C-alpha positions as a printed Julia matrix, in Angstrom:
447×3 Matrix{Float64}:
 -123.35  -60.44  -17.2
 -126.81  -61.01  -16.24
 -128.4   -57.42  -16.41
 -131.56  -58.65  -14.92
 -129.76  -59.93  -11.85
 -127.74  -56.69  -11.65
 -130.75  -54.1   -11.81
 -132.95  -56.19   -9.51
 -130.15  -56.26   -7.01
 -129.42  -52.61   -7.3
 -133.03  -51.53   -6.65
 -133.36  -54.02   -3.84
 -130.28  -52.77   -2.09
 -130.85  -49.23   -2.13
 -134.54  -48.99   -1.09
 -136.48  -50.16    1.86
 -133.87  -49.77    4.55
 -134.99  -46.53    6.07
 -137.83  -45.77    8.5
 -141.09  -44.89    6.72
 -141.95  -41.15    6.97
 -145.69  -41.59    7.8
 -148.12  -40.29   10.39
 -147.85  -42.21   13.58
 -150.68  -43.38   15.76
 -151.92  -40.88   18.3
 -154.57  -40.25   21.1
 -157.5   -38.51   19.21
 -159.99  -36.63   21.17
 -161.81  -35.09   18.28
 -165.67  -35.41   18.28
 -166.36  -34.02   14.79
 -167.44  -37.22   12.73
 -165.58  -36.1     9.61
 -162.32  -35.67   11.66
 -162.79  -39.03   13.29
 -163.33  -40.62    9.92
 -160.18  -39.04    8.61
 -158.11  -40.12   11.64
 -159.61  -43.65   11.22
 -158.4   -43.67    7.53
 -154.96  -42.42    8.54
 -154.57  -45.16   11.18
 -155.67  -47.71    8.58
 -153.2   -46.49    5.97
 -150.31  -46.59    8.52
 -151.32  -50.19    9.33
 -151.48  -51.22    5.76
 -148.2   -49.59    5.01
 -146.51  -51.27    7.99
 -147.76  -54.62    7.19
 -146.71  -54.32    3.47
 -143.24  -53.44    4.53
 -142.92  -56.5     6.83
 -144.35  -58.72    3.98
 -141.94  -57.09    1.55
 -139.04  -57.73    3.86
 -139.98  -61.33    4.15
 -140.16  -61.83    0.39
 -144.01  -61.88    0.21
 -144.18  -59.63   -2.61
 -147.67  -60.03   -4.04
 -149.25  -59.62   -0.69
 -147.19  -56.5     0.05
 -148.16  -55.12   -3.28
 -151.85  -55.68   -2.4
 -151.45  -53.74    0.86
 -149.51  -50.8    -0.67
 -152.34  -50.61   -3.25
 -155.18  -50.52   -0.73
 -153.26  -47.94    1.14
 -152.98  -45.67   -1.9
 -156.55  -46.11   -2.71
 -157.56  -45.06    0.72
 -155.36  -42.01    0.56
 -153.76  -41.01   -2.84
 -151.99  -38.12   -1.38
 -149.71  -40.38    0.66
 -146.76  -40.12   -1.82
 -144.43  -41.61    1.02
 -145.64  -45.05    0.03
 -144.86  -44.7    -3.73
 -141.07  -45.55   -3.65
 -141.99  -48.89   -1.65
 -144.76  -49.54   -4.07
 -142.45  -48.94   -7.08
 -139.82  -51.23   -5.63
 -142.29  -54.08   -5.01
 -143.47  -53.71   -8.4
 -140.12  -53.92   -9.93
 -139.26  -56.93   -7.92
 -142.39  -58.66   -9.36
 -141.13  -57.82  -12.87
 -143.78  -55.05  -13.33
 -141.23  -52.65  -14.74
 -143.37  -50.29  -16.53
 -145.62  -49.91  -13.62
 -142.64  -49.33  -11.33
 -141.41  -46.66  -13.56
 -144.81  -45.03  -13.63
 -144.89  -45.05   -9.85
 -141.53  -43.43   -9.67
 -142.56  -40.82  -12.06
 -145.6   -40.02  -10.0
 -143.39  -39.55   -6.8
 -141.02  -37.4    -8.7
 -143.71  -34.9    -9.68
 -143.99  -34.02   -5.98
 -140.34  -34.62   -4.98
 -138.02  -34.11   -8.15
 -134.74  -34.11   -6.21
 -135.24  -37.26   -4.32
 -131.77  -39.17   -5.05
 -132.95  -42.73   -4.32
 -135.95  -42.51   -6.32
 -134.14  -40.99   -9.28
 -131.68  -43.79   -8.9
 -134.51  -46.41   -8.89
 -136.07  -44.75  -12.02
 -132.62  -45.16  -13.53
 -132.64  -48.73  -12.72
 -136.09  -49.22  -14.14
 -135.21  -47.39  -17.42
 -132.03  -49.46  -17.76
 -134.14  -52.76  -17.28
 -136.38  -51.61  -20.1
 -133.21  -51.02  -22.36
 -133.85  -47.23  -22.41
 -130.07  -46.49  -21.84
 -129.71  -42.91  -22.67
 -132.69  -41.92  -20.41
 -131.19  -44.01  -17.57
 -127.81  -42.26  -17.96
 -129.51  -38.96  -17.76
 -131.49  -40.03  -14.58
 -128.37  -41.33  -12.72
 -125.38  -39.19  -13.67
 -126.36  -36.16  -11.93
 -126.54  -38.16   -8.68
 -122.92  -38.62   -8.08
 -122.64  -35.93   -5.35
 -125.51  -37.69   -3.4
 -124.56  -41.44   -4.07
 -121.09  -41.29   -5.18
 -119.97  -43.37   -2.12
 -122.48  -46.06   -2.86
 -121.05  -49.12   -4.67
 -124.17  -49.88   -6.33
 -124.36  -46.32   -7.82
 -121.26  -46.99   -9.72
 -122.37  -50.42  -10.58
 -125.39  -48.96  -12.47
 -123.23  -46.44  -14.15
 -120.9   -49.34  -15.35
 -123.86  -51.33  -16.68
 -125.35  -48.34  -18.62
 -122.07  -47.27  -20.13
 -121.38  -50.91  -21.16
 -124.74  -51.17  -22.74
 -124.11  -47.98  -24.66
 -120.99  -49.52  -26.0
 -118.48  -47.2   -24.0
 -116.52  -50.02  -22.41
 -113.57  -47.9   -21.29
 -116.0   -45.8   -19.28
 -117.79  -48.95  -18.32
 -114.58  -50.42  -16.82
 -113.92  -47.31  -14.86
 -117.2   -47.28  -13.23
 -117.17  -50.93  -12.38
 -113.57  -50.47  -10.9
 -114.96  -47.71   -8.68
 -117.9   -49.88   -7.51
 -115.49  -52.76   -6.64
 -113.19  -50.47   -4.79
 -116.09  -49.29   -2.61
 -117.13  -52.81   -2.01
 -114.64  -55.55   -2.94
 -117.2   -58.26   -2.34
 -120.0   -56.72   -4.45
 -120.79  -59.57   -6.83
 -122.48  -57.29   -9.41
 -119.3   -55.14   -9.47
 -116.97  -58.21  -10.06
 -119.18  -59.64  -12.86
 -119.42  -56.21  -14.45
 -115.7   -55.36  -14.32
 -114.92  -58.81  -15.71
 -117.36  -58.29  -18.53
 -115.97  -54.85  -19.57
 -112.41  -56.38  -19.48
 -113.79  -59.35  -21.69
 -115.31  -56.72  -24.09
 -112.08  -54.79  -24.3
 -110.17  -58.01  -25.12
 -108.3   -58.14  -21.88
 -109.17  -61.84  -21.41
 -106.58  -62.8   -19.08
 -107.36  -60.07  -16.65
 -111.05  -60.99  -16.87
 -110.32  -64.68  -16.22
 -108.16  -63.68  -13.15
 -110.88  -61.68  -11.73
 -113.56  -64.23  -12.26
 -111.42  -66.85  -10.75
 -110.71  -64.58   -7.72
 -114.53  -63.81   -7.35
 -115.19  -67.58   -7.37
 -112.63  -68.16   -4.58
 -114.59  -65.72   -2.52
 -118.19  -66.6    -3.73
 -117.84  -70.38   -4.55
 -121.54  -70.78   -4.73
 -122.31  -68.23   -7.4
 -123.01  -69.81  -10.65
 -122.97  -66.61  -12.66
 -119.2   -66.29  -11.92
 -118.61  -69.81  -13.16
 -120.57  -69.31  -16.26
 -118.9   -65.86  -17.19
 -115.48  -67.69  -16.58
 -116.68  -70.33  -19.01
 -117.35  -67.79  -21.68
 -113.8   -66.1   -21.12
 -112.26  -69.6   -21.41
 -114.07  -70.37  -24.72
 -112.6   -66.99  -26.08
 -109.09  -68.13  -24.8
 -109.53  -71.4   -26.61
 -109.51  -73.37  -23.39
 -112.46  -75.52  -24.07
 -112.05  -78.22  -21.46
 -111.66  -75.35  -18.84
 -114.78  -73.87  -20.34
 -116.69  -77.1   -20.13
 -115.8   -77.35  -16.48
 -116.73  -73.82  -15.66
 -120.23  -74.42  -17.2
 -120.72  -77.64  -15.55
 -119.95  -75.97  -12.24
 -122.72  -73.32  -13.18
 -125.21  -76.06  -14.21
 -127.93  -74.65  -12.23
 -128.17  -71.6   -14.32
 -130.22  -71.97  -17.59
 -127.59  -69.82  -19.49
 -124.79  -72.08  -18.43
 -126.58  -75.24  -19.51
 -127.3   -73.41  -22.9
 -123.61  -72.45  -23.05
 -122.43  -76.02  -22.36
 -124.74  -77.5   -25.04
 -123.43  -74.83  -27.65
 -119.88  -75.6   -26.55
 -120.35  -79.28  -27.23
 -122.11  -78.8   -30.59
 -119.59  -76.17  -31.99
 -116.49  -77.76  -30.45
 -117.07  -81.08  -32.3
 -117.0   -83.09  -29.15
 -119.79  -85.87  -28.37
 -123.0   -84.47  -27.48
 -126.0   -86.19  -25.93
 -129.28  -85.73  -28.04
 -131.38  -86.8   -25.17
 -129.92  -83.93  -23.0
 -130.52  -81.47  -25.78
 -134.14  -82.61  -25.98
 -134.42  -82.18  -22.0
 -133.37  -78.59  -22.52
 -136.42  -77.91  -24.58
 -138.67  -79.54  -21.92
 -136.91  -77.74  -19.11
 -137.21  -74.22  -20.91
 -139.99  -74.3   -23.37
 -139.98  -70.55  -23.79
 -136.23  -70.43  -24.47
 -135.81  -70.61  -28.29
 -132.17  -71.28  -27.94
 -133.04  -74.62  -26.44
 -135.1   -75.53  -29.57
 -132.3   -74.29  -31.81
 -129.64  -76.36  -29.99
 -131.85  -79.49  -30.32
 -132.38  -78.66  -34.0
 -128.64  -78.55  -34.59
 -128.25  -81.81  -32.63
 -130.81  -83.46  -34.74
 -129.21  -82.34  -37.83
 -125.75  -83.83  -36.71
 -127.63  -86.96  -35.79
 -128.9   -87.2   -39.32
 -132.53  -86.55  -38.51
 -132.86  -83.71  -40.94
 -136.71  -83.42  -41.32
 -136.99  -83.0   -37.48
 -134.14  -80.73  -37.47
 -135.95  -78.42  -39.84
 -139.04  -78.46  -37.65
 -137.14  -77.56  -34.58
 -135.03  -74.87  -36.15
 -138.04  -73.25  -37.68
 -139.98  -73.34  -34.41
 -137.05  -71.7   -32.68
 -136.51  -69.04  -35.29
 -140.43  -68.25  -35.12
 -140.74  -68.08  -31.42
 -141.58  -64.73  -29.96
 -140.89  -65.87  -26.28
 -137.39  -64.22  -26.07
 -135.19  -62.19  -28.65
 -132.36  -64.02  -30.43
 -129.11  -62.24  -31.26
 -127.99  -61.97  -34.94
 -125.35  -64.63  -34.43
 -127.9   -67.15  -33.12
 -130.24  -66.42  -35.95
 -127.6   -66.87  -38.55
 -126.43  -70.12  -36.96
 -129.96  -71.52  -37.0
 -130.64  -70.43  -40.55
 -127.54  -72.08  -41.8
 -128.37  -75.44  -40.27
 -131.86  -75.22  -41.56
 -130.57  -74.58  -45.05
 -128.07  -77.52  -44.59
 -130.86  -79.75  -43.4
 -132.82  -78.78  -46.58
 -129.76  -79.74  -48.72
 -129.56  -82.96  -47.0
 -133.22  -83.69  -47.7
 -132.38  -82.76  -51.33
 -135.08  -80.06  -51.31
 -133.02  -77.94  -53.59
 -135.35  -75.19  -54.37
 -136.12  -74.4   -50.64
 -132.37  -74.69  -49.93
 -131.53  -72.24  -52.62
 -133.93  -69.77  -51.16
 -132.68  -70.35  -47.67
 -129.03  -69.59  -48.75
 -130.23  -66.64  -50.69
 -131.56  -65.17  -47.49
 -128.28  -65.92  -45.75
 -126.25  -64.33  -48.48
 -128.37  -61.2   -48.1
 -127.28  -60.81  -44.35
 -123.74  -62.12  -44.94
 -122.74  -60.75  -48.23
 -119.07  -60.75  -47.48
 -118.81  -64.32  -46.24
 -117.63  -67.0   -48.87
 -119.42  -69.84  -47.21
 -122.95  -69.19  -47.93
 -122.05  -68.3   -51.6
 -120.41  -71.72  -51.96
 -123.63  -73.6   -50.69
 -125.81  -71.35  -52.77
 -123.68  -72.31  -55.9
 -124.12  -76.01  -54.94
 -127.96  -75.67  -54.75
 -128.01  -74.01  -58.26
 -125.86  -76.85  -59.64
 -128.36  -79.35  -58.38
 -131.27  -77.28  -59.85
 -129.55  -76.95  -63.15
 -129.38  -73.17  -62.77
 -125.81  -73.12  -63.99
 -125.42  -69.45  -64.93
 -126.59  -68.48  -61.37
 -124.55  -71.17  -59.87
 -121.37  -69.91  -61.82
 -121.92  -66.34  -60.59
 -122.46  -67.4   -56.94
 -119.24  -69.45  -57.19
 -117.23  -66.82  -58.7
 -118.42  -64.32  -56.02
 -117.44  -66.97  -53.25
 -114.04  -67.32  -54.86
 -113.5   -63.46  -54.89
 -114.54  -63.13  -51.18
 -112.37  -66.05  -50.05
 -109.25  -64.65  -51.82
 -109.85  -61.12  -50.23
 -109.98  -62.69  -46.82
 -106.64  -64.02  -47.17
 -107.49  -67.31  -45.56
 -105.38  -69.29  -43.21
 -104.37  -72.84  -44.1
 -107.14  -74.2   -42.04
 -109.72  -72.47  -44.21
 -108.14  -73.79  -47.55
 -110.99  -76.46  -47.74
 -113.53  -73.56  -48.49
 -111.36  -72.36  -51.37
 -110.85  -75.96  -52.59
 -114.56  -76.63  -52.7
 -115.41  -73.25  -54.28
 -112.75  -73.71  -57.17
 -113.73  -77.4   -57.71
 -117.45  -76.64  -57.8
 -116.84  -73.8   -60.17
 -115.29  -76.24  -62.56
 -118.11  -78.55  -62.14
 -120.62  -75.88  -62.93
 -118.69  -74.82  -66.17
 -118.66  -78.56  -67.03
 -122.46  -79.04  -66.48
 -123.14  -75.8   -68.53
 -121.12  -77.28  -71.33
 -118.43  -74.6   -71.08
 -115.64  -77.07  -71.59
 -112.79  -74.6   -72.08
 -113.54  -72.89  -68.88
 -114.16  -75.92  -67.05
 -110.73  -77.3   -68.17
 -108.81  -74.03  -67.09
 -110.7   -73.99  -63.77
 -109.86  -77.7   -63.05
 -106.24  -77.22  -64.12
 -105.89  -74.43  -61.55
 -107.55  -76.53  -59.01
 -105.11  -79.28  -59.66
 -102.16  -77.0   -59.1
 -103.3   -75.93  -55.82
 -104.66  -79.24  -54.63
 -102.7   -82.1   -56.28
 -103.11  -84.44  -53.43
 -106.95  -84.11  -53.02
 -108.82  -87.42  -53.36
 -110.8   -86.08  -56.38
 -107.57  -85.4   -58.23
 -107.54  -88.7   -60.22
 -111.07  -88.22  -61.57
 -110.29  -84.61  -62.54
 -107.07  -85.73  -64.38
 -109.07  -88.43  -66.15
 -111.51  -85.76  -67.25
 -108.92  -83.54  -68.54
 -107.16  -86.28  -70.42
 -110.41  -87.24  -72.04
 -111.4   -83.68  -72.94
 -107.85  -83.27  -74.47
 -108.11  -86.52  -76.51
 -111.67  -85.64  -77.72
 -110.39  -82.2   -79.02
 -107.76  -83.86  -81.35
């Protein structure tokens, strides 16, 4: 689920609903100039705070922030302002500043449950999960009746990889507030992580019936449908959530990976719409490869991989590296391609596919000994995996190319033995007549 959405919602819902604990206006009869000045400052602080609260409630966050900061500058001892200042900083994405503000308040009021909770929200948003857990777990007695308290517990546990605990917390959150969107998303995500896909799908569909205008529910439903192999349903769900950036990325990914028709112009539009999202660049790069525009594909893939705008998961990095390497092969830049596949083999040493492609690049470079070694390693891995019939093509290619490498290296007997084994396994392959002719020629020449 979208953690940024969750944590922002949690912070906003729990803070800012109570009356401010600040000095009120009064009738001052003091004649001492210093006392009058202090009273005047107190009055100004109160007005700045009240105006800031009104602006914050109307969503005018920058103006609210400025007023809170002015109030704090006038009277730094007014710690009552700090929780509201921290919240508006958080809402503006100033997470580190919000955390520092909460920490400052807690120096004076270390047991304040709502500020401890918001401190946990900020820590979670920064990915400091262990610290977030330590901040919020002791608050169960004070906040255990709050749905959002359990929602935060669920988000933290899930991020720490404890999905059973995460599910229990999300279930508790939803039991306290069945309409809590974050709780529905979180519980469905935990079920998905635990492999309980049908339950996750049912919950997301139920959530959409209640919240039909919430695209995050539709996007997450699409993700579950992909795992269930229901690609048309997934496509429909992603289209329903088309207003979300992540949903459009998911839809484009589904089209490219699912082998369906894709629109290169639409993929290019993603890079225009979200120039800071490297996934958009990578998808466009893959689309360019599939369209046969290999040089442009390399450029886009390299730019996406080199982007520092947003982190990429290992799966996305591997996917992009593979298509970059394939593009280099299509351009017949064998030396660069071999280096690209070597890098992939280092990160995926137990996958036969990159070893197969590495062997092909060595064949083209005339590095037959290294090619034979790579092909043999790929075959070993493929056999260890006990592949399904659908994956036979990988073994077919590996065995055939191993024979070709032996042949190119002048190792005729090993080439013949490898080709014979290949013919036994794949007698109907389109290359079989050529292999039989080669074997016959080799047999005749040895007489």
